C-alpha positions as CSV (number, residue, x, y, z in Angstrom):
1,M,184.6,7.6,-34.9
2,A,182.0,8.3,-32.2
3,D,179.1,10.8,-33.9
4,K,179.4,14.1,-33.5
5,I,176.9,16.2,-30.8
6,K,174.5,18.0,-33.2
7,V,173.4,21.3,-32.2
8,M,170.8,23.6,-33.4
9,I,170.9,27.4,-32.0
10,V,167.5,29.4,-31.3
11,D,168.2,32.8,-30.6
12,D,166.5,35.9,-32.2
13,S,170.0,37.8,-32.2
14,A,171.8,37.0,-35.4
15,V,175.6,38.0,-33.5
16,V,174.8,35.2,-30.9
17,R,173.7,32.8,-33.6
18,Q,177.3,33.3,-35.4
19,V,179.2,33.8,-32.4
20,V,178.0,30.5,-30.9
21,A,178.0,28.8,-34.1
22,Q,181.4,29.5,-34.2
23,A,182.9,28.6,-30.9
24,L,180.9,25.5,-31.5
25,A,182.6,24.4,-35.5
26,A,186.0,24.8,-33.2
27,D,185.5,21.6,-31.4
28,S,185.5,18.8,-33.8
29,G,183.2,16.5,-31.7
30,I,180.5,18.9,-32.4
31,E,178.2,20.1,-35.5
32,V,176.0,22.5,-35.8
33,I,173.1,21.5,-37.8
34,G,171.3,24.8,-37.8
35,A,170.5,27.8,-36.9
36,A,166.9,30.0,-36.7
37,S,165.7,33.0,-35.7
38,D,162.7,32.0,-33.6
39,P,161.1,28.9,-32.3
40,I,158.5,28.3,-35.7
41,F,161.3,28.5,-37.6
42,A,163.3,26.1,-35.7
43,L,160.8,23.4,-35.6
44,D,160.0,23.2,-38.8
45,R,164.0,22.4,-39.2
46,M,164.0,20.3,-36.6
47,R,161.5,18.0,-38.0
48,R,163.9,17.5,-40.8
49,A,167.4,17.1,-38.5
50,W,166.4,16.6,-34.8
51,P,169.2,17.9,-32.9
52,D,170.9,16.3,-29.7
53,V,171.1,19.6,-27.8
54,L,169.2,22.7,-28.4
55,I,170.6,26.3,-27.4
56,I,167.9,28.8,-26.9
57,D,167.4,32.2,-26.0
58,I,164.2,33.2,-23.9
59,E,162.8,35.9,-25.2
60,M,161.9,35.8,-29.1
61,P,159.5,36.7,-31.7
62,R,156.3,34.5,-32.3
63,M,156.8,32.0,-29.5
64,D,158.9,32.5,-25.9
65,G,161.4,30.7,-25.1
66,I,160.2,29.1,-22.4
67,T,157.0,28.0,-24.3
68,F,159.3,25.8,-26.8
69,L,160.9,24.6,-23.9
70,K,157.7,23.2,-22.3
71,K,156.7,22.2,-25.8
72,I,159.9,20.5,-26.5
73,M,160.1,18.4,-23.4
74,S,156.4,17.7,-23.3
75,E,156.5,16.1,-26.9
76,R,160.3,15.1,-27.4
77,P,162.4,16.0,-24.5
78,T,165.7,17.1,-25.8
79,P,168.3,18.6,-23.6
80,V,168.4,22.4,-23.7
81,V,171.1,24.7,-22.8
82,V,169.6,28.3,-22.2
83,C,171.6,31.4,-23.2
84,S,170.0,34.6,-21.4
85,S,170.6,37.8,-20.0
86,L,170.4,37.5,-16.2
87,A,169.3,41.2,-15.9
88,E,166.4,41.7,-13.0
89,K,163.7,42.0,-15.8
90,G,164.3,38.5,-17.2
91,A,165.3,36.7,-14.4
92,Q,162.3,35.0,-13.4
93,A,161.5,33.8,-17.0
94,T,165.0,31.8,-17.2
95,F,164.6,30.6,-13.5
96,E,161.3,29.2,-15.0
97,A,163.4,27.6,-18.0
98,L,165.3,25.9,-15.2
99,A,162.1,24.3,-13.4
100,A,160.8,23.5,-16.8
101,G,163.6,21.1,-17.6
102,A,166.7,23.6,-19.0
103,V,170.1,21.4,-18.0
104,S,172.0,24.8,-18.1
105,I,172.7,28.3,-18.3
106,I,174.9,30.6,-19.8
107,T,174.9,33.6,-18.7
108,K,175.1,36.7,-21.3
109,P,175.6,40.5,-20.4
110,R,172.8,43.2,-22.2
111,V,176.6,44.3,-23.6
112,G,179.5,43.8,-24.8
113,L,177.7,40.6,-25.8
114,K,180.2,39.2,-29.1
115,S,183.5,39.7,-26.8
116,F,182.0,37.8,-24.5
117,L,180.8,35.0,-26.1
118,E,183.5,34.7,-27.7
119,D,185.6,34.4,-24.2
120,A,183.0,32.3,-22.9
121,S,183.3,29.9,-25.7
122,S,185.1,27.0,-23.8
123,D,182.3,27.5,-21.2
124,I,179.7,27.3,-24.4
125,V,181.4,24.0,-25.6
126,H,181.2,22.5,-22.1
127,A,177.7,23.5,-21.5
128,V,176.8,21.5,-24.7
129,R,179.0,18.8,-24.0
130,S,177.4,18.1,-20.1
131,A,174.1,18.8,-21.8
132,A,174.8,15.7,-24.5
133,K,175.0,13.0,-21.8
134,A,172.0,14.5,-19.8
135,N,169.3,12.1,-18.9
136,V,166.3,13.6,-20.6
137,R,163.8,10.9,-19.3
138,A,164.3,12.1,-15.8
139,L,163.5,15.6,-16.5
140,R,160.0,14.9,-17.5
141,P,157.7,16.6,-14.6
142,A,157.2,14.4,-12.0
143,S,153.4,13.9,-10.8
144,A,152.2,16.4,-8.3
145,P,152.3,15.3,-4.4
146,P,149.0,15.4,-2.3
147,Q,147.7,18.9,-2.0
148,R,147.5,19.2,1.6
149,V,147.2,22.4,3.5
150,K,150.7,24.0,4.5
151,L,150.7,24.5,8.5
152,S,152.2,27.8,9.7
153,A,153.8,28.5,13.1
154,N,150.8,30.5,14.6
155,A,148.7,27.0,13.7
156,M,150.9,24.5,15.0
157,L,152.0,27.1,18.2
158,G,148.8,29.1,18.9
159,A,149.3,32.5,19.6
160,S,153.2,32.0,20.8
161,G,154.5,33.6,17.1
162,N,157.5,31.0,17.2
163,R,157.9,28.6,13.8
164,A,157.0,25.2,14.5
165,L,159.0,22.9,16.3
166,A,161.5,25.5,16.9
167,R,163.5,23.6,19.5
168,T,167.3,22.5,20.2
169,T,168.6,19.9,17.6
170,D,171.4,18.1,16.9
171,Q,170.3,16.4,13.6
172,V,170.8,17.5,10.6
173,I,169.8,16.6,7.2
174,A,172.7,17.8,4.1
175,I,171.7,17.0,0.4
176,G,173.7,18.5,-2.5
177,T,172.8,18.5,-6.2
178,S,173.9,20.1,-9.9
179,T,172.3,19.5,-12.9
180,G,168.5,17.8,-12.9
181,G,168.4,19.2,-9.0
182,T,165.6,21.6,-9.5
183,Q,163.8,19.2,-10.2
184,A,164.8,16.6,-7.7
185,L,164.8,19.0,-5.1
186,E,161.2,19.7,-5.5
187,A,160.4,15.9,-5.8
188,V,162.0,15.7,-2.3
189,L,161.2,18.5,-0.4
190,T,157.5,18.4,-1.3
191,R,157.3,15.3,-0.5
192,L,158.0,15.7,3.7
193,P,156.2,16.3,6.3
194,A,156.2,19.4,8.2
195,T,158.2,17.3,11.0
196,T,161.0,16.6,8.9
197,L,164.8,17.2,10.5
198,G,166.5,20.5,9.5
199,I,167.9,20.1,5.8
200,V,170.8,22.2,4.6
201,I,170.9,22.5,0.7
202,V,173.4,23.1,-2.0
203,Q,171.7,23.6,-5.5
204,H,174.8,25.0,-8.1
205,M,172.7,27.6,-9.3
206,P,173.7,31.1,-10.4
207,A,173.3,34.5,-8.0
208,M,169.2,35.5,-8.1
209,F,168.3,32.2,-8.6
210,T,168.6,30.4,-5.3
211,A,165.8,33.1,-3.6
212,M,162.8,32.8,-6.2
213,F,163.7,28.9,-6.5
214,A,163.5,29.0,-2.3
215,E,160.5,31.1,-2.9
216,R,158.7,28.8,-5.1
217,L,159.4,26.0,-3.3
218,D,158.0,27.3,0.1
219,N,154.6,27.5,-1.6
220,L,154.9,24.1,-2.7
221,A,156.2,22.2,0.4
222,Q,154.7,21.9,4.0
223,I,158.3,22.5,5.4
224,E,159.7,26.0,5.2
225,V,162.2,26.6,2.3
226,R,164.0,29.7,2.3
227,E,167.4,30.9,1.0
228,A,170.0,30.9,3.7
229,R,170.7,33.6,5.7
230,N,173.8,34.4,7.8
231,G,173.3,32.3,11.6
232,D,169.7,31.2,10.6
233,R,169.1,28.2,12.8
234,V,168.7,24.6,11.6
235,I,165.6,23.1,13.0
236,P,162.9,20.5,12.2
237,G,160.3,21.6,9.8
238,R,162.9,24.0,7.9
239,A,165.2,24.0,4.7
240,L,167.9,26.1,3.8
241,I,169.0,26.7,0.6
242,A,172.9,28.3,0.0
243,P,172.9,31.5,-1.7
244,G,174.0,31.8,-5.5
245,G,177.5,33.0,-5.3
246,K,178.3,32.3,-1.7
247,H,179.7,29.3,0.1
248,M,176.8,28.0,3.4
249,T,178.2,25.9,6.0
250,L,177.3,24.4,9.3
251,K,178.3,25.7,12.4
252,R,177.5,24.8,16.2
253,N,176.6,27.4,18.6
254,G,176.0,25.7,22.0
255,A,173.8,23.0,21.7
256,Q,172.2,24.9,18.2
257,Y,173.3,24.3,14.8
258,V,173.8,27.3,12.3
259,V,174.5,28.3,9.4
260,E,177.3,30.5,8.0
261,V,177.1,31.9,4.6
262,A,179.9,34.1,3.2
263,D,182.3,35.0,0.0
264,G,185.0,32.6,-1.0
265,P,186.8,31.2,-3.9
266,L,185.0,28.5,-6.2
267,V,185.4,24.9,-4.9
268,N,185.4,22.4,-7.8
269,R,184.9,25.5,-10.1
270,H,181.6,26.5,-7.9
271,K,180.3,28.7,-5.4
272,P,178.4,27.7,-3.5
273,S,180.2,24.1,-3.0
274,V,178.6,21.1,-2.0
275,D,182.0,20.0,-0.7
276,V,182.4,23.0,1.4
277,L,178.9,22.1,3.2
278,F,179.3,18.4,3.7
279,R,183.0,19.3,5.1
280,S,181.4,21.4,7.4
281,V,178.4,18.7,8.4
282,A,181.0,16.2,9.0
283,K,183.0,18.4,11.6
284,F,180.5,20.1,13.4
285,A,177.4,17.1,12.8
286,G,179.4,13.8,12.5
287,A,177.3,10.9,13.2
288,N,174.4,13.3,14.0
289,A,173.9,13.3,9.9
290,L,172.0,12.4,7.1
291,G,174.1,13.1,4.0
292,I,172.2,13.1,0.4
293,I,173.7,13.5,-2.9
294,M,171.8,13.6,-6.1
295,T,171.8,14.3,-9.8
296,G,174.6,16.8,-11.1
297,M,177.6,16.8,-13.8
298,G,181.2,16.7,-11.8
299,D,182.5,15.1,-8.8
300,D,181.6,18.4,-6.2
301,G,180.4,16.9,-3.3
302,A,182.0,13.1,-3.6
303,R,184.9,14.0,-1.1
304,G,183.0,15.9,1.3
305,L,180.5,12.9,1.3
306,K,183.2,10.8,1.9
307,E,184.5,12.8,5.3
308,M,180.5,13.1,6.5
309,H,180.8,9.2,6.1
310,D,184.1,8.5,8.0
311,A,182.7,10.7,11.0
312,G,179.8,8.1,11.2
313,A,177.0,10.0,8.8
314,R,174.5,8.2,7.1
315,T,174.8,8.5,3.2
316,I,172.3,8.2,0.6
317,A,173.3,8.6,-3.3
318,Q,170.7,8.8,-5.9
319,D,170.6,6.0,-8.6
320,E,172.0,6.3,-12.5
321,A,168.2,5.5,-13.7
322,S,166.7,8.9,-12.0
323,C,169.5,11.4,-12.3
324,V,169.5,13.6,-14.8
325,V,173.4,13.5,-14.9
326,F,174.7,10.5,-12.9
327,G,178.2,12.3,-12.3
328,M,178.3,13.7,-8.3
329,P,176.7,10.4,-7.2
330,K,179.0,8.2,-9.3
331,E,181.9,10.0,-8.3
332,A,180.8,9.5,-4.5
333,I,180.1,5.8,-4.6
334,K,183.1,5.5,-6.2
335,L,185.3,6.9,-3.2
336,G,183.0,4.2,-0.7
337,A,181.5,7.4,0.5
338,V,177.8,5.8,0.1
339,D,175.8,3.7,2.4
340,F,172.8,3.1,0.3
341,T,171.8,4.1,-3.4
342,Q,167.8,4.9,-3.9
343,P,166.0,6.2,-6.7
344,L,164.7,9.7,-6.8
345,D,161.2,8.9,-5.8
346,Q,162.4,6.7,-2.4
347,I,164.2,9.3,-1.1
348,P,161.9,11.4,0.7
349,A,160.6,7.9,2.3
350,A,164.4,7.5,3.3
351,I,164.5,11.1,5.0
352,I,161.5,10.5,7.0
353,S,162.7,7.0,7.9
354,H,165.9,8.2,8.8
355,G,164.3,11.0,11.7
356,A,162.2,8.2,13.3
357,N,165.2,5.8,13.9
358,F,166.8,9.2,14.8
359,N,164.3,10.1,17.5
360,R,163.8,6.2,18.7
361,G,167.7,6.3,19.6
362,A,168.8,4.3,16.7
363,R,171.6,5.4,13.8
């Protein structure tokens, strides 16, 4: 019989600790080995029995959840599920938890908490089971990219006021990722030059987070990174990230590519969905695209990447060793959708090489 997944719950709310523990106890493959009202109490218990998965809040007494998460990830990396309210006041702190290595987030409201958690019991169990499969070694912070001055449009184009390299292009890079993707995208985008082909991205992330995530990457990268808006141009030197809670598709407008951002049903349990983006890229860009699928749970994007591959696009999957979760890339590989498998630290060079070959007329 397989060992049970051992879980520790750390939350200053007695209601949360009780209801989450009851939800997990209903699964025969999960064992709650402890619950604590703050990280200091939790650390004392964890020295005696270390959990396989931690469920933590953000705002707690004596040590906040972000500090606790960073301490855990630096000393003994462990899959962490954040159970936090996503009200505007706390959104930045919750996003910081994702950037620090949290595997996933369970959204809890500020009112009706007990009934919500009871209704969401299956989501809690799913989050814990998914977290237990995470490759936490891949969650260690990557080495910082070389510090370089970020070029603005004015610096490159004088007083014209136009964005650098704002020209017609028929070349697109499409990236899809989920669990572990916040760190993976940072590792990729911060190592690309300002001349990189236009990029469209779906990262599974709740609404409210994508704008902050894009802003953070924009401050770190040489390329422009922003949350996509309906009608945005896809141009060299720009990466557009699909807004949380919306689907993003690529469209052709004459000789130009633009994105369409719209509401719609969940696809593969996600909105935005990687499959939705990849299918649109296959339809409107075809062989003029490079598709990349990276770390993530499930299979969203696998079929879409196959459609891109069949339409003539080059395709890359992140390798298992560097993925936090090898679900999405693995499913794409099984479908025959992948031309090359690359470790995370080699994907930026692959993107740059693809652009150079494309500009020379090679595919």
